[in-house]
N, CA, C and O of each residue as an XYZ file, in Angstrom:
856
protein
N       9.085      6.181     25.857
C       8.465      6.367     24.551
C       8.418      7.843     24.156
O       8.337      8.179     22.975
N       8.469      8.721     25.164
C       8.417     10.159     24.897
C       9.564     10.641     24.028
O       9.378     11.505     23.171
N      10.758     10.083     24.245
C      11.923     10.463     23.437
C      11.851      9.875     22.036
O      12.483     10.390     21.113
N      11.091      8.806     21.870
C      11.007      8.120     20.580
C      10.126      8.877     19.583
O      10.423      8.906     18.389
N       9.050      9.485     20.070
C       8.066     10.114     19.174
C       8.669     11.178     18.258
O       8.398     11.152     17.058
N       9.484     12.127     18.775
C      10.086     13.119     17.858
C      10.933     12.470     16.759
O      10.947     12.940     15.621
N      11.636     11.391     17.104
C      12.450     10.682     16.101
C      11.554     10.065     15.028
O      11.879     10.094     13.841
N      10.427      9.508     15.460
C       9.510      8.886     14.510
C       8.871      9.923     13.590
O       8.668      9.668     12.403
N       8.558     11.085     14.142
C       7.960     12.156     13.337
C       8.936     12.621     12.261
O       8.566     12.749     11.094
N      10.186     12.873     12.659
C      11.198     13.339     11.697
C      11.498     12.272     10.643
O      11.629     12.573      9.457
N      11.604     11.031     11.092
C      11.878      9.944     10.147
C      10.706      9.759      9.185
O      10.905      9.568      7.985
N       9.487      9.818      9.712
C       8.308      9.693      8.868
C       8.224     10.796      7.833
O       7.897     10.536      6.675
N       8.517     12.032      8.238
C       8.486     13.154      7.295
C       9.540     12.980      6.206
O       9.295     13.282      5.038
N      10.717     12.490      6.601
C      11.767     12.239      5.596
C      11.340     11.133      4.640
O      11.552     11.234      3.432
N      10.734     10.070      5.187
C      10.277      8.955      4.347
C       9.151      9.374      3.407
O       8.959      8.771      2.351
N       8.411     10.408      3.796
C       7.272     10.850      2.976
C       7.701     11.604      1.722
O       6.878     11.854      0.841
N       8.977     11.969      1.630
C       9.457     12.724      0.469
C       9.567     11.816     -0.756
O      10.661     11.465     -1.195
N       8.417     11.453     -1.288
C       8.364     10.518     -2.411
C       7.623     11.150     -3.587
O       6.404     11.012     -3.685
N       8.325     11.834     -4.472
C       7.664     12.475     -5.618
C       6.892     11.505     -6.498
O       5.808     11.837     -6.975
N       7.433     10.311     -6.719
C       6.777      9.356     -7.615
C       5.404      8.958     -7.085
O       4.433      8.931     -7.841
N       5.314      8.648     -5.789
C       4.026      8.266     -5.201
C       3.014      9.394     -5.324
O       1.854      9.156     -5.661
N       3.445     10.614     -5.053
C       2.546     11.764     -5.141
C       2.091     11.975     -6.584
O       0.926     12.292     -6.827
N       2.995     11.803     -7.531
C       2.653     11.974     -8.952
C       1.623     10.941     -9.406
O       0.700     11.264    -10.154
N       1.786      9.691     -8.950
C       0.803      8.661     -9.289
C      -0.553      9.013     -8.693
O      -1.584      8.882     -9.353
N      -0.545      9.461     -7.437
C      -1.790      9.838     -6.770
C      -2.489     10.987     -7.490
O      -3.707     10.955     -7.666
N      -1.738     11.995     -7.905
C      -2.336     13.126     -8.619
C      -2.981     12.664     -9.917
O      -4.031     13.171    -10.312
N      -2.347     11.697    -10.582
C      -2.945     11.136    -11.795
C      -4.273     10.455    -11.473
O      -5.241     10.594    -12.221
N      -4.320      9.719    -10.363
C      -5.565      9.080     -9.930
C      -6.643     10.139     -9.665
O      -7.809      9.944    -10.007
N      -6.247     11.247     -9.059
C      -7.191     12.319     -8.740
C      -7.692     13.051     -9.978
O      -8.700     13.755     -9.925
N      -6.993     12.886    -11.078
C      -7.402     13.565    -12.309
C      -8.343     12.713    -13.162
O      -8.829     13.172    -14.195
N      -8.600     11.480    -12.735
C      -9.436     10.570    -13.509
C     -10.845     10.466    -12.924
O     -11.160     11.088    -11.910
N     -11.674      9.675    -13.578
C     -13.049      9.461    -13.146
C     -13.084      8.758    -11.785
O     -12.198      7.966    -11.463
N     -14.124      9.059    -10.987
C     -14.275      8.488     -9.641
C     -13.061      8.793     -8.764
O     -12.559      7.927     -8.047
N     -12.606     10.034     -8.839
C     -11.365     10.422     -8.155
C     -11.448     10.232     -6.643
O     -10.494      9.754     -6.029
N     -12.570     10.599     -6.037
C     -12.675     10.487     -4.574
C     -12.601      9.033     -4.127
O     -11.842      8.690     -3.221
N     -13.389      8.190     -4.765
C     -13.389      6.768     -4.410
C     -12.034      6.141     -4.662
O     -11.493      5.453     -3.796
N     -11.488      6.373     -5.831
C     -10.232      5.720     -6.207
C      -9.042      6.230     -5.405
O      -8.128      5.462     -5.103
N      -9.040      7.516     -5.054
C      -7.928      8.045     -4.257
C      -7.933      7.439     -2.856
O      -6.871      7.171     -2.296
N      -9.119      7.222     -2.285
C      -9.198      6.605     -0.961
C      -8.795      5.137     -1.013
O      -8.146      4.633     -0.096
N      -9.179      4.455     -2.082
C      -8.765      3.058     -2.248
C      -7.264      2.961     -2.484
O      -6.606      2.065     -1.957
N      -6.721      3.888     -3.279
C      -5.275      3.958     -3.493
C      -4.565      4.166     -2.155
O      -3.573      3.500     -1.858
N      -5.087      5.099     -1.349
C      -4.498      5.379     -0.038
C      -4.590      4.167      0.871
O      -3.656      3.880      1.619
N      -5.705      3.454      0.815
C      -5.864      2.249      1.640
C      -4.823      1.198      1.263
O      -4.188      0.611      2.140
N      -4.645      0.958     -0.036
C      -3.639     -0.004     -0.474
C      -2.237      0.409     -0.075
O      -1.447     -0.414      0.387
N      -1.929      1.680     -0.252
C      -0.618      2.225      0.098
C      -0.366      2.075      1.598
O       0.710      1.647      2.014
N      -1.375      2.434      2.411
C      -1.228      2.420      3.866
C      -1.118      1.006      4.415
O      -0.256      0.728      5.249
N      -1.986      0.107      3.952
C      -1.951     -1.270      4.446
C      -0.628     -1.949      4.102
O      -0.081     -2.700      4.910
N      -0.120     -1.683      2.905
C       1.170     -2.253      2.507
C       2.287     -1.715      3.393
O       3.146     -2.468      3.852
N       2.267     -0.423      3.625
C       3.284      0.209      4.470
C       3.220     -0.327      5.890
O       4.249     -0.650      6.485
N       1.999     -0.422      6.440
C       1.851     -0.880      7.822
C       2.240     -2.347      7.964
O       2.878     -2.733      8.943
N       1.850     -3.171      6.976
C       2.199     -4.595      7.024
C       3.711     -4.796      6.967
O       4.270     -5.595      7.718
N       4.363     -4.064      6.071
C       5.821     -4.137      5.992
C       6.458     -3.634      7.284
O       7.475     -4.161      7.736
N       5.848     -2.613      7.867
C       6.364     -2.071      9.124
C       6.248     -3.057     10.264
O       7.191     -3.226     11.036
N       5.102     -3.711     10.382
C       4.889     -4.686     11.452
C       5.877     -5.836     11.325
O       6.469     -6.270     12.313
N       6.051     -6.329     10.092
C       7.007     -7.413      9.863
C       8.435     -6.954     10.141
O       9.248     -7.710     10.673
N       8.734     -5.697      9.774
C      10.079     -5.163      9.977
C      10.453     -5.056     11.433
O      11.569     -5.408     11.815
N       9.523     -4.565     12.265
C       9.788     -4.454     13.703
C      10.050     -5.832     14.297
O      10.965     -6.004     15.103
N       9.245     -6.812     13.896
C       9.415     -8.172     14.407
C      10.773     -8.746     14.004
O      11.484     -9.317     14.831
N      11.125     -8.590     12.733
C      12.383     -9.149     12.239
C      13.594     -8.473     12.883
O      14.574     -9.133     13.229
N      13.515     -7.154     13.038
C      14.621     -6.438     13.671
C      14.791     -6.859     15.129
O      15.912     -7.037     15.606
N      13.672     -7.015     15.829
C      13.739     -7.453     17.230
C      14.289     -8.871     17.318
O      15.110     -9.175     18.183
N      13.826     -9.743     16.410
C      14.301    -11.125     16.409
C      15.774    -11.201     16.040
O      16.479    -12.119     16.458
N      16.236    -10.232     15.256
C      17.632    -10.216     14.826
C      18.595     -9.638     15.843
O      19.804     -9.616     15.611
N      18.072     -9.169     16.970
C      18.951     -8.684     18.035
C      18.916     -7.195     18.276
O      19.629     -6.703     19.150
N      18.096     -6.448     17.521
C      17.997     -5.018     17.767
C      17.407     -4.765     19.146
O      16.451     -5.423     19.555
N      17.990     -3.800     19.860
C      17.532     -3.517     21.217
C      18.333     -4.253     22.265
O      18.068     -4.125     23.460
N      19.306     -5.018     21.829
C      20.154     -5.760     22.757
C      21.278     -4.889     23.293
O      21.266     -3.667     23.144
N      22.242     -5.537     23.913
C      23.354     -4.800     24.528
C      24.600     -4.777     23.658
O      25.593     -4.147     24.020
N      24.563     -5.456     22.512
C      25.731     -5.492     21.637
C      25.736     -4.277     20.716
O      24.899     -3.383     20.841
N      26.698     -4.258     19.785
C      26.800     -3.156     18.831
C      25.923     -3.352     17.595
O      26.060     -2.621     16.615
N      25.023     -4.335     17.637
C      24.263     -4.665     16.432
C      23.413     -3.489     15.937
O      23.239     -3.318     14.731
N      22.879     -2.675     16.867
C      22.063     -1.533     16.452
C      22.887     -0.518     15.674
O      22.401      0.076     14.712
N      24.123     -0.322     16.084
C      25.004      0.610     15.375
C      25.296      0.095     13.967
O      25.316      0.868     13.009
N      25.523     -1.213     13.848
C      25.794     -1.786     12.530
C      24.558     -1.726     11.623
O      24.681     -1.560     10.410
N      23.372     -1.862     12.218
C      22.137     -1.723     11.434
C      22.017     -0.307     10.896
O      21.638     -0.108      9.742
N      22.343      0.687     11.737
C      22.320      2.088     11.288
C      23.284      2.298     10.112
O      22.940      2.947      9.124
N      24.477      1.748     10.234
C      25.467      1.890      9.162
C      24.956      1.240      7.881
O      25.082      1.807      6.796
N      24.379      0.045      8.013
C      23.864     -0.667      6.840
C      22.729      0.112      6.173
O      22.679      0.210      4.947
N      21.825      0.663      6.973
C      20.712      1.434      6.415
C      21.204      2.717      5.754
O      20.708      3.119      4.701
N      22.189      3.354      6.390
C      22.772      4.555      5.793
C      23.441      4.243      4.463
O      23.315      4.999      3.500
N      24.159      3.113      4.420
C      24.811      2.706      3.171
C      23.776      2.415      2.091
O      23.990      2.742      0.924
N      22.648      1.800      2.474
C      21.581      1.534      1.510
C      20.989      2.826      0.948
O      20.677      2.908     -0.240
N      20.840      3.824      1.803
C      20.357      5.132      1.338
C      21.297      5.703      0.278
O      20.854      6.188     -0.763
N      22.589      5.638      0.556
C      23.573      6.192     -0.375
C      23.638      5.364     -1.660
O      23.780      5.914     -2.752
N      23.533      4.033     -1.523
C      23.556      3.170     -2.705
C      22.290      3.319     -3.548
O      22.293      3.034     -4.745
N      21.221      3.763     -2.914
C      19.954      3.936     -3.637
C      19.982      5.164     -4.544
O      19.152      5.283     -5.445
N      20.916      6.068     -4.321
C      20.973      7.302     -5.122
C      21.201      7.005     -6.603
O      20.431      7.492     -7.431
N      22.230      6.222     -6.982
C      22.385      5.923     -8.413
C      21.209      5.151     -8.986
O      20.846      5.350    -10.145
N      20.608      4.271     -8.189
C      19.422      3.541     -8.642
C      18.277      4.512     -8.924
O      17.562      4.377     -9.917
N      18.116      5.488     -8.038
C      17.073      6.503     -8.201
C      17.327      7.330     -9.453
O      16.393      7.688    -10.171
N      18.595      7.631     -9.710
C      18.941      8.407    -10.907
C      18.608      7.637    -12.177
O      18.061      8.200    -13.126
N      18.941      6.345    -12.193
C      18.659      5.525    -13.368
C      17.165      5.380    -13.595
O      16.696      5.440    -14.732
N      16.422      5.191    -12.523
C      14.978      5.043    -12.644
C      14.327      6.342    -13.105
O      13.365      6.320    -13.873
N      14.855      7.480    -12.633
C      14.304      8.779    -13.011
C      14.429      9.021    -14.501
O      13.575      9.674    -15.100
N      15.501      8.492    -15.110
C      15.699      8.679    -16.540
C      14.706      7.854    -17.357
O      14.370      8.207    -18.488
N      14.241      6.749    -16.770
C      13.367      5.849    -17.515
C      11.902      6.264    -17.424
O      11.261      6.530    -18.440
N      11.378      6.319    -16.201
C       9.972      6.663    -16.060
C       9.663      7.126    -14.647
O      10.551      7.209    -13.799
N       8.421      7.421    -14.407
C       7.985      7.893    -13.098
C       7.177      6.868    -12.332
O       6.398      7.239    -11.455
N       7.336      5.598    -12.632
C       6.608      4.572    -11.924
C       5.526      3.962    -12.795
O       5.514      4.175    -14.007
N       4.616      3.204    -12.193
C       3.561      2.544    -12.961
C       2.647      3.547    -13.642
O       2.323      4.589    -13.073
N       2.237      3.232    -14.852
C       1.382      4.130    -15.615
C      -0.084      3.884    -15.265
O      -0.510      2.750    -15.047
N      -0.836      4.970    -15.219
C      -2.267      4.892    -14.959
C      -2.987      5.070    -16.290
O      -3.021      6.171    -16.839
N      -3.563      3.986    -16.807
C      -4.194      4.029    -18.123
C      -5.704      3.932    -17.985
O      -6.231      2.944    -17.473
N      -6.392      4.963    -18.446
C      -7.847      4.933    -18.448
C      -8.448      4.996    -17.059
O      -7.760      5.301    -16.085
N      -9.748      4.705    -16.972
C     -10.445      4.718    -15.693
C     -10.179      3.425    -14.932
O      -9.959      2.371    -15.529
N     -10.204      3.523    -13.595
C      -9.888      2.370    -12.759
C     -11.126      1.876    -12.032
O     -12.023      2.653    -11.706
N     -11.164      0.564    -11.782
C     -12.206      0.015    -10.927
C     -11.684     -0.030     -9.493
O     -10.568      0.405     -9.210
N     -12.502     -0.559     -8.606
C     -12.141     -0.601     -7.184
C     -10.858     -1.390     -6.958
O      -9.955     -0.941     -6.251
N     -10.789     -2.559     -7.561
C      -9.606     -3.417     -7.379
C      -8.350     -2.761     -7.936
O      -7.286     -2.810     -7.319
N      -8.482     -2.142     -9.114
C      -7.328     -1.509     -9.743
C      -6.749     -0.375     -8.913
O      -5.531     -0.236     -8.802
N      -7.630      0.439     -8.326
C      -7.167      1.557     -7.508
C      -6.446      1.066     -6.250
O      -5.413      1.611     -5.861
N      -7.005      0.033     -5.626
C      -6.383     -0.535     -4.422
C      -5.022     -1.140     -4.737
O      -4.046     -0.883     -4.031
N      -4.955     -1.942     -5.796
C      -3.697     -2.591     -6.165
C      -2.645     -1.578     -6.590
O      -1.456     -1.766     -6.332
N      -3.083     -0.494     -7.248
C      -2.133      0.536     -7.642
C      -1.506      1.179     -6.411
O      -0.319      1.504     -6.413
N      -2.306      1.364     -5.356
C      -1.759      1.892     -4.104
C      -0.717      0.969     -3.510
O       0.325      1.420     -3.034
N      -1.002     -0.345     -3.538
C      -0.040     -1.332     -3.022
C       1.263     -1.281     -3.815
O       2.350     -1.242     -3.239
N       1.141     -1.282     -5.146
C       2.325     -1.263     -6.014
C       3.112      0.032     -5.834
O       4.343      0.020     -5.831
N       2.398      1.152     -5.685
C       3.067      2.442     -5.516
C       3.958      2.447     -4.282
O       5.001      3.100     -4.267
N       3.542      1.707     -3.232
C       4.373      1.599     -2.037
C       5.526      0.633     -2.258
O       6.652      0.904     -1.840
N       5.258     -0.480     -2.905
C       6.282     -1.511     -3.070
C       7.451     -1.060     -3.939
O       8.574     -1.521     -3.740
N       7.207     -0.162     -4.905
C       8.293      0.314     -5.765
C       8.998      1.525     -5.169
O       9.944      2.054     -5.751
N       8.528      1.958     -4.002
C       9.014      3.195     -3.395
C      10.243      2.911     -2.529
O      10.179      2.994     -1.302
N      11.340      2.582     -3.167
C      12.531      2.112     -2.443
C      13.091      3.147     -1.473
O      13.472      2.796     -0.356
N      13.147      4.414     -1.878
C      13.739      5.431     -1.005
C      12.903      5.620      0.258
O      13.447      5.743      1.355
N      11.575      5.644      0.099
C      10.696      5.765      1.268
C      10.876      4.572      2.192
O      10.942      4.733      3.411
N      10.956      3.376      1.621
C      11.008      2.177      2.443
C      12.298      2.100      3.255
O      12.272      1.713      4.424
N      13.414      2.463      2.650
C      14.689      2.402      3.386
C      14.663      3.329      4.597
O      15.070      2.946      5.694
N      14.181      4.549      4.386
C      14.103      5.504      5.500
C      13.073      5.035      6.522
O      13.278      5.176      7.728
N      11.969      4.479      6.039
C      10.931      3.945      6.922
C      11.495      2.843      7.813
O      11.163      2.766      8.996
N      12.342      1.999      7.250
C      12.951      0.911      8.025
C      13.833      1.475      9.148
O      13.918      0.882     10.224
N      14.481      2.607      8.903
C      15.289      3.220      9.972
C      14.395      3.644     11.135
O      14.820      3.616     12.290
N      13.153      4.038     10.830
C      12.192      4.338     11.894
C      11.763      3.074     12.622
O      11.590      3.085     13.841
N      11.590      1.984     11.880
C      11.271      0.705     12.503
C      12.400      0.269     13.435
O      12.168     -0.311     14.496
N      13.611      0.561     13.013
C      14.771      0.231     13.850
C      14.726      0.993     15.167
O      15.049      0.444     16.221
N      14.322      2.268     15.103
C      14.201      3.057     16.334
C      13.166      2.436     17.271
O      13.346      2.418     18.489
N      12.080      1.927     16.685
C      11.049      1.290     17.509
C      11.575      0.009     18.135
O      11.396     -0.215     19.331
N      12.222     -0.831     17.338
C      12.690     -2.126     17.839
C      13.780     -1.967     18.903
O      13.843     -2.745     19.856
N      14.634     -0.957     18.735
C      15.731     -0.782     19.693
C      15.233     -0.194     21.018
O      15.973     -0.182     22.002
N      13.983      0.295     21.054
C      13.445      0.898     22.278
C      12.878     -0.129     23.246
O      12.547      0.202     24.384
N      12.765     -1.396     22.790
C      12.280     -2.486     23.657
C      10.939     -2.152     24.314
O      10.808     -2.208     25.536
N       9.955     -1.810     23.500
C       8.642     -1.421     23.997
C       7.736     -2.644     24.164
O       8.040     -3.737     23.688
N       6.603     -2.420     24.862
C       5.561     -3.440     24.919
C       4.864     -3.517     23.560
O       5.012     -2.618     22.732
N       4.112     -4.583     23.333
C       3.476     -4.808     22.033
C       2.556     -3.646     21.663
O       2.601     -3.158     20.534
N       1.721     -3.197     22.606
C       0.801     -2.101     22.336
C       1.568     -0.828     21.985
O       1.166     -0.086     21.088
N       2.658     -0.577     22.682
C       3.477      0.607     22.399
C       4.138      0.492     21.029
O       4.293      1.489     20.324
N       4.524     -0.718     20.658
C       5.073     -0.946     19.311
C       4.058     -0.557     18.244
O       4.392      0.106     17.262
N       2.802     -0.983     18.454
C       1.749     -0.708     17.479
C       1.464      0.785     17.396
O       1.306      1.325     16.301
N       1.398      1.454     18.538
C       1.167      2.908     18.557
C       2.322      3.636     17.864
O       2.100      4.548     17.067
N       3.547      3.230     18.172
C       4.722      3.857     17.551
C       4.718      3.647     16.048
O       5.033      4.562     15.288
N       4.361      2.438     15.615
C       4.291      2.139     14.188
C       3.201      2.972     13.514
O       3.376      3.432     12.385
N       2.085      3.164     14.204
C       1.000      3.987     13.658
C       1.451      5.436     13.489
O       1.122      6.078     12.492
N       2.198      5.947     14.455
C       2.714      7.324     14.368
C       3.671      7.450     13.186
O       3.565      8.383     12.390
N       4.602      6.512     13.079
C       5.571      6.528     11.978
C       4.862      6.435     10.632
O       5.202      7.155      9.693
N       3.879      5.549     10.544
C       3.134      5.373      9.297
C       2.376      6.637      8.921
O       2.386      7.041      7.758
N       1.717      7.266      9.891
C       0.941      8.484      9.621
C       1.825      9.572      9.023
O       1.461     10.184      8.018
N       2.967      9.815      9.622
C       3.823     10.898      9.124
C       4.505     10.518      7.801
O       4.875     11.393      7.017
N       4.669      9.216      7.559
C       5.183      8.788      6.262
C       4.158      9.055      5.158
O       4.520      9.186      3.989
N       2.896      9.133      5.529
C       1.817      9.381      4.571
C       1.566     10.873      4.314
O       0.701     11.221      3.511
N       2.302     11.740      4.980
C       2.019     13.176      4.936
C       1.856     13.722      3.526
O       0.872     14.400      3.233
N       2.808     13.434      2.656
C       2.784     14.050      1.322
C       1.714     13.471      0.405
O       1.399     14.078     -0.619
N       1.148     12.315      0.742
C       0.033     11.800     -0.062
C      -1.318     12.187      0.542
O      -2.330     12.216     -0.159
N      -1.329     12.482      1.839
C      -2.567     12.936      2.467
C      -2.931     14.355      2.037
O      -4.109     14.692      1.917
N      -1.912     15.180      1.806
C      -2.165     16.580      1.454
C      -2.930     16.723      0.135
O      -3.932     17.437      0.108
N      -2.505     16.076     -0.966
C      -3.274     16.199     -2.212
C      -4.715     15.691     -2.091
O      -5.637     16.274     -2.663
N      -4.898     14.595     -1.341
C      -6.254     14.058     -1.161
C      -7.113     15.047     -0.383
O      -8.259     15.303     -0.753
N      -6.562     15.606      0.699
C      -7.305     16.592      1.484
C      -7.643     17.817      0.647
O      -8.748     18.353      0.734
N      -6.692     18.251     -0.157
C      -6.909     19.417     -1.026
C      -8.050     19.149     -2.004
O      -8.897     20.013     -2.232
N      -8.065     17.952     -2.578
C      -9.109     17.610     -3.554
C     -10.483     17.525     -2.888
O     -11.474     17.997     -3.445
N     -10.542     16.926     -1.703
C     -11.824     16.772     -1.020
C     -12.364     18.110     -0.509
O     -13.575     18.331     -0.509
N     -11.471     18.998     -0.075
C     -11.903     20.288      0.465
C     -12.244     21.293     -0.635
O     -13.185     22.076     -0.508
N     -11.467     21.258     -1.711
C     -11.660     22.229     -2.795
C     -11.687     21.515     -4.148
O     -10.794     21.722     -4.969
N     -12.697     20.678     -4.391
C     -12.718     19.866     -5.612
C     -12.688     20.678     -6.898
O     -12.075     20.258     -7.879
N     -13.336     21.824     -6.907
C     -13.410     22.610     -8.145
C     -12.160     23.448     -8.386
O     -11.869     23.824     -9.521
N     -11.426     23.737     -7.327
C     -10.255     24.607     -7.454
C      -8.926     23.859     -7.352
O      -7.867     24.424     -7.623
N      -8.990     22.598     -6.962
C      -7.752     21.858     -6.726
C      -7.101     21.373     -8.016
O      -5.899     21.109     -8.036
N      -7.872     21.253     -9.089
C      -7.351     20.679    -10.329
C      -6.128     21.434    -10.827
O      -5.118     20.833    -11.192
N      -6.233     22.749    -10.837
C      -5.112     23.556    -11.337
C      -3.905     23.458    -10.405
O      -2.766     23.346    -10.858
N      -4.169     23.502     -9.092
C      -3.077     23.422     -8.119
C      -2.357     22.084     -8.209
O      -1.129     22.033     -8.152
N      -3.119     20.998     -8.349
C      -2.509     19.669     -8.441
C      -1.748     19.490     -9.748
O      -0.711     18.828     -9.781
N      -2.264     20.079    -10.824
C      -1.555     20.011    -12.108
C      -0.227     20.754    -12.026
O       0.784     20.305    -12.566
N      -0.245     21.903    -11.338
C       0.989     22.675    -11.142
C       1.991     21.880    -10.309
O       3.183     21.844    -10.615
N       1.485     21.241     -9.245
C       2.349     20.420     -8.390
C       2.925     19.247     -9.172
O       4.095     18.900     -9.011
N       2.100     18.638    -10.020
C       2.557     17.524    -10.854
C       3.720     17.941    -11.753
O       4.715     17.227    -11.884
N       3.569     19.115    -12.368
C       4.629     19.625    -13.239
C       5.898     19.927    -12.476
O       6.997     19.646    -12.954
N       5.752     20.502    -11.282
C       6.923     20.848    -10.461
C       7.654     19.576    -10.009
O       8.883     19.519    -10.032
N       6.891     18.567     -9.601
C       7.498     17.307     -9.163
C       8.191     16.598    -10.313
O       9.255     16.005    -10.134
N       7.589     16.658    -11.493
C       8.209     16.044    -12.670
C       9.576     16.661    -12.940
O      10.514     15.970    -13.340
N       9.677     17.954    -12.721
C      10.918     18.674    -12.988
C      11.962     18.467    -11.892
O      13.159     18.418    -12.176
N      11.518     18.345    -10.659
C      12.465     18.347     -9.535
C      12.525     17.030     -8.757
O      13.207     16.963     -7.734
N      11.832     15.982     -9.209
C      11.775     14.743     -8.437
C      13.158     14.138     -8.194
O      13.424     13.588     -7.125
N      14.026     14.245     -9.188
C      15.363     13.683     -9.056
C      16.142     14.369     -7.927
O      16.782     13.702     -7.114
N      16.083     15.684     -7.884
C      16.799     16.452     -6.863
C      16.243     16.151     -5.473
O      17.004     15.970     -4.522
N      14.910     16.097     -5.356
C      14.279     15.813     -4.068
C      14.734     14.455     -3.543
O      15.099     14.323     -2.374
N      14.711     13.444     -4.416
C      15.111     12.102     -4.008
C      16.564     12.021     -3.578
O      16.883     11.406     -2.560
N      17.446     12.640     -4.352
C      18.881     12.588     -4.053
C      19.199     13.281     -2.731
O      19.937     12.745     -1.905
N      18.641     14.473     -2.536
C      18.922     15.239     -1.311
C      18.431     14.487     -0.079
O      19.138     14.402      0.926
N      17.208     13.939     -0.160
C      16.648     13.207      0.978
C      17.507     11.992      1.321
O      17.845     11.779      2.485
N      17.856     11.202      0.320
C      18.667     10.007      0.558
C      20.065     10.356      1.049
O      20.604      9.674      1.921
N      20.656     11.409      0.498
C      22.005     11.804      0.891
C      22.050     12.255      2.344
O      22.908     11.815      3.110
N      21.123     13.138      2.724
C      21.108     13.651      4.101
C      20.869     12.523      5.094
O      21.587     12.400      6.086
N      19.856     11.699      4.826
C      19.533     10.642      5.781
C      20.599      9.547      5.774
O      20.898      8.963      6.816
N      21.170      9.269      4.607
C      22.220      8.261      4.529
C      23.444      8.646      5.342
O      23.968      7.840      6.111
N      23.895      9.875      5.168
C      25.060     10.367      5.927
C      24.757     10.367      7.420
O      25.593      9.976      8.234
N      23.552     10.810      7.770
C      23.152     10.847      9.189
C      23.219      9.457      9.819
O      23.753      9.302     10.917
N      22.686      8.454      9.138
C      22.655      7.109      9.694
C      24.049      6.491      9.790
O      24.365      5.803     10.761
N      24.881      6.743      8.772
C      26.247      6.216      8.808
C      27.031      6.830      9.974
O      27.700      6.123     10.728
N      26.938      8.143     10.105
C      27.628      8.833     11.212
C      27.104      8.352     12.552
O      27.880      8.101     13.474
N      25.802      8.225     12.660
C      25.189      7.728     13.902
C      25.683      6.332     14.243
O      26.008      6.044     15.395
N      25.740      5.460     13.229
C      26.206      4.104     13.464
C      27.670      4.042     13.852
O      28.052      3.308     14.764
N      28.491      4.821     13.152
C      29.925      4.831     13.470
C      30.176      5.383     14.864
O      31.073      4.916     15.567
N      29.392      6.371     15.267
C      29.508      6.911     16.625
C      29.168      5.837     17.660
O      29.795      5.763     18.716
N      28.161      4.998     17.345
C      27.793      3.939     18.258
C      28.841      2.848     18.379
O      28.990      2.233     19.435
N      29.570      2.608     17.288
C      30.602      1.574     17.302
C      31.861      2.051     18.010
O      32.466      1.332     18.805
N      32.243      3.309     17.692
C      33.512      3.803     18.227
C      33.304      4.772     19.403
O      34.275      5.278     19.966
């Protein structure tokens, strides 16, 4: 498991590069009941991510990942291809909007559900996250080790959404300007961030898979 952790950290950090999710969160932090709603948003986002992760590890293991055949290499190639295919989709979506709109003040249920939806529409994060699940499934760990590994992967995937929340809680009076600046920067550069992340990880996974096959 020692060799797996660095891979999970790097994969989680790559999966966390989600400008749209961060932009939605910053909008939540700019509204009424920001502390309560941001934590509920984070809870919805995290539970959705963890649930998808748990199901993903099970399905990958049931599908033969971790076996002695070349199936793991083909999974890497498929995930890499999905990353590359997601680039034009990301470009088209970027031209239309930045994800679900946050209208007015939110109640408890609305903040939680918005967190769930923010994760479900986060295709680039999910594809990279699945590559981390693949690393877990191919390691043939015990159940407890699977859960710990999934928790590590999930935590680092949350990095970019944890930072704005921590900033707001630590410096509530001074964070507004910083978060507004970050929102503007992400609006301007979200397309580039998404493309670069998907391109680098997509090429890496394809090369890794082809190396495993040949």
